[in-house]
C-alpha positions in Angstrom: -6.5 -13.0 -7.8 -4.7 -16.0 -9.1 -2.4 -13.8 -11.2 -1.0 -12.1 -8.1 -0.5 -15.2 -6.0 0.9 -17.1 -9.0 3.4 -14.3 -9.5 4.4 -14.4 -5.8 5.0 -18.2 -6.1 4.0 -18.9 -2.5 4.6 -22.5 -1.2 1.6 -24.6 -0.5 2.8 -24.9 3.1 1.7 -21.3 3.6 -1.9 -21.7 2.4 -4.7 -21.0 4.8 -7.9 -20.2 2.9 -10.0 -19.4 6.0 -12.9 -16.9 6.1 -12.4 -14.0 8.5 -15.9 -12.9 9.7 -16.7 -9.2 9.9 -17.7 -9.8 13.5 -14.0 -10.0 14.5 -13.5 -6.4 13.5 -16.8 -5.2 15.0 -15.8 -6.6 18.4 -12.1 -5.8 18.4 -11.8 -2.4 16.9 -13.2 1.1 17.7 -15.7 1.0 14.8 -18.5 3.6 14.7 -21.9 3.1 13.0 -20.5 4.5 9.7 -17.6 2.1 9.8 -19.9 -0.8 10.2 -22.0 0.4 7.3 -18.9 0.5 5.2 -18.0 -3.1 6.1 -21.6 -4.2 5.4 -22.1 -2.3 2.1 -18.6 -2.5 0.6 -17.2 -5.9 1.6 -18.4 -9.2 0.3 -15.9 -11.5 2.0 -12.6 -11.4 3.9 -10.3 -14.4 3.4 -7.0 -15.2 5.1 -5.2 -16.5 2.1 -1.6 -17.3 3.3 0.4 -17.2 6.5 4.2 -16.9 6.6 5.5 -18.4 9.8 8.8 -20.1 10.8 7.1 -23.5 10.5 5.6 -22.7 7.0 8.5 -21.0 5.4 12.2 -20.8 6.2 12.3 -17.2 7.5 13.3 -16.2 11.1 11.2 -14.1 13.4 12.3 -10.5 14.2 12.2 -8.5 17.4 13.7 -5.2 18.5 12.8 -2.4 20.9 9.7 -1.2 18.9 8.4 -4.2 16.9 8.0 -8.0 16.9 7.4 -9.8 13.6 6.8 -13.5 14.1 4.2 -13.9 11.3 3.1 -12.2 8.1 -0.4 -12.8 6.7 -1.9 -12.2 3.3 -5.5 -11.2 3.7 -7.8 -10.7 0.7 -10.8 -8.4 0.9 -13.4 -9.2 -1.8 -15.3 -6.0 -2.5 -18.9 -5.3 -3.5 -17.9 -1.7 -4.3 -14.4 -0.4 -5.2 -14.6 2.4 -2.6 -13.6 3.1 1.0 -10.5 1.0 0.7 -8.4 3.5 2.8 -10.8 3.3 5.7 -11.2 -0.5 5.4 -7.4 -0.8 5.4 -7.1 1.4 8.5 -9.5 -0.8 10.4 -8.1 -4.1 9.4 -4.5 -3.1 9.7 -5.2 -1.5 13.1 -7.0 -4.6 14.4 -4.6 -7.4 13.4 -1.4 -6.9 15.3 1.1 -8.5 13.0 2.2 -7.3 9.5 -0.3 -7.8 6.7 -0.2 -7.8 3.0 -3.8 -6.7 2.4 -5.2 -7.4 -1.1 -8.4 -5.7 -2.2 -10.1 -7.4 -5.1 -13.0 -6.1 -7.2 -14.1 -7.7 -10.4 -11.0 -8.0 -12.6 -8.8 -5.7 -10.6 -6.7 -5.8 -7.4 -5.0 -3.2 -5.1 -2.4 -4.0 -2.4 -2.0 -2.3 0.9 0.9 -2.6 3.4 2.3 -0.8 6.4 5.0 -1.5 9.0 3.7 -1.8 12.6 5.4 -0.9 15.9 4.4 -1.4 19.5 2.2 1.4 20.9 4.2 3.0 23.7 1.1 4.0 25.6 -0.5 0.5 25.4 1.9 -2.3 24.6 -1.0 -4.7 23.9 -1.7 -2.6 20.8 0.2 -1.8 17.6 0.6 1.4 15.6 0.6 1.4 11.8 3.5 3.7 10.8 2.2 4.5 7.3 -0.4 2.9 5.0 1.0 2.4 1.5 -1.3 1.5 -1.4 -0.7 0.5 -5.0 -3.0 1.7 -7.8 -5.8 -0.6 -9.0 -4.2 -3.2 -11.3 -6.3 -4.8 -14.0 -5.6 -8.5 -14.2 -6.8 -8.8 -17.8 -5.0 -5.7 -19.0 -1.5 -5.6 -17.4 0.6 -2.6 -18.4 4.4 -3.0 -18.7 4.9 -1.5 -15.2 2.3 -3.9 -13.8 4.2 -6.9 -15.3 7.5 -5.8 -14.0 6.0 -5.2 -10.5 4.3 -8.6 -10.3 7.6 -10.2 -11.2 9.4 -8.2 -8.5 7.2 -9.6 -5.7 8.1 -13.2 -6.4 8.9 -14.1 -2.8 12.1 -15.9 -3.8 13.5 -12.5 -4.7 12.7 -11.0 -1.2 15.1 -11.2 1.8 14.7 -14.4 3.8 17.0 -13.1 6.6 14.0 -12.3 8.9 10.3 -11.3 8.6 11.1 -7.6 9.0 13.5 -7.6 6.0 11.1 -9.8 4.0 8.2 -7.4 4.6 10.4 -4.4 4.0 11.5 -5.8 0.6 7.8 -6.2 -0.3 7.1 -2.6 0.7 10.1 -1.4 -1.3 8.7 -3.2 -4.4 5.4 -1.3 -3.9 7.2 2.0 -3.4 9.2 1.6 -6.6 6.0 0.6 -8.5 4.3 3.7 -7.2 7.2 5.8 -8.4 7.2 4.2 -11.8 4.2 6.3 -12.8 6.7 9.2 -13.1 9.4 7.0 -14.7 9.2 5.2 -18.0 11.2 2.1 -16.9 10.4 0.4 -13.5 13.5 -1.8 -14.0 15.7 1.3 -14.0 14.2 2.3 -10.7 15.1 -1.1 -9.2 18.7 0.0 -9.3 18.0 3.1 -7.1 17.8 3.4 -3.4 14.1 2.6 -2.5 14.0 5.0 0.4 15.3 7.9 -1.7 12.8 7.0 -4.5 9.9 7.1 -2.0 11.1 10.4 -0.6 11.1 11.9 -4.1 7.7 10.4 -4.9 6.1 11.6 -1.7 7.4 15.1 -2.5 5.9 14.9 -6.0 2.6 13.8 -4.6 2.7 16.6 -2.1 3.3 19.2 -4.8 0.5 17.7 -6.9 -2.0 18.2 -4.0 -0.9 21.8 -3.6 -1.4 22.4 -7.4 -4.8 20.8 -7.3 -5.8 22.9 -4.3 -4.7 26.1 -6.1 -6.5 25.1 -9.3 -9.7 24.6 -7.3 -9.3 28.1 -5.9 -8.9 29.6 -9.4 -12.3 28.1 -10.4 -13.9 30.0 -7.6 -11.9 33.2 -7.9 -13.5 36.3 -9.5 -10.6 38.8 -9.2 -8.2 38.8 -12.1 -5.3 39.9 -10.0 -5.7 37.0 -7.6 -6.2 34.5 -10.4 -2.9 35.7 -11.9 -1.2 35.3 -8.5 -2.5 31.8 -8.2 -1.3 30.9 -11.7 2.2 32.1 -10.9 2.2 30.0 -7.7 1.1 26.9 -9.8 3.9 27.5 -12.4 6.5 27.6 -9.6 5.1 24.4 -8.1 5.1 22.7 -11.6 8.8 23.6 -12.0 9.5 22.0 -8.6 7.5 18.9 -9.6 9.2 18.6 -13.0 12.7 19.0 -11.4 11.9 16.1 -9.0 10.5 13.9 -11.8 13.8 14.6 -13.8 15.8 13.6 -10.7 13.8 10.4 -10.5 14.6 9.7 -14.2 18.4 10.2 -14.0 
């Protein structure tokens, strides 16, 4: 994934390059037999690529009532199969307590996963991942325009160095804008918008898409014409809502 790390322009002082053995996750997370099979069948290797700490980069630690960020790691998961990324991310993010930029690589493609973490109120020794956010698969040998703009946006010199929370938040915002750009022709135009608002609109669009897909699936199984017509009417209403949100995103 040289193209990604080159775009991020990470100082050599942050390099780690250590292998993380699967045993770490077997012993420190609540993995069932199926989870262990996923790790065995889908993962070739897990590598701790970089570590951002106060002594490796000029960024301050962050602490408030619900979270403590004194380190950010970039961990790469080299896959044997490009599947089960969501479950693998859940396990890795849930096991490692500090914020992670998780990079999945498969052949000539990569996918990034991030998620803010907060202290578990029931068990303070554990952390809760607030939301797992994923990019699409990005082909390194066939970057689209939005991919090129995105990789430029995650040059770490463009992120906030105020503290690790703001640094990580800026990285997440870059991903949220990238994900929204599938509905917007110009990612650079989105960079001038409020990232939280863009994510809210994008989440609403995705939610409507799921509802439409579910209704279309019902139509395929429906035998009564009256019910099919009713389902089509509902789809049309949802499509109008979706198009309105996409239009709002493009203003």
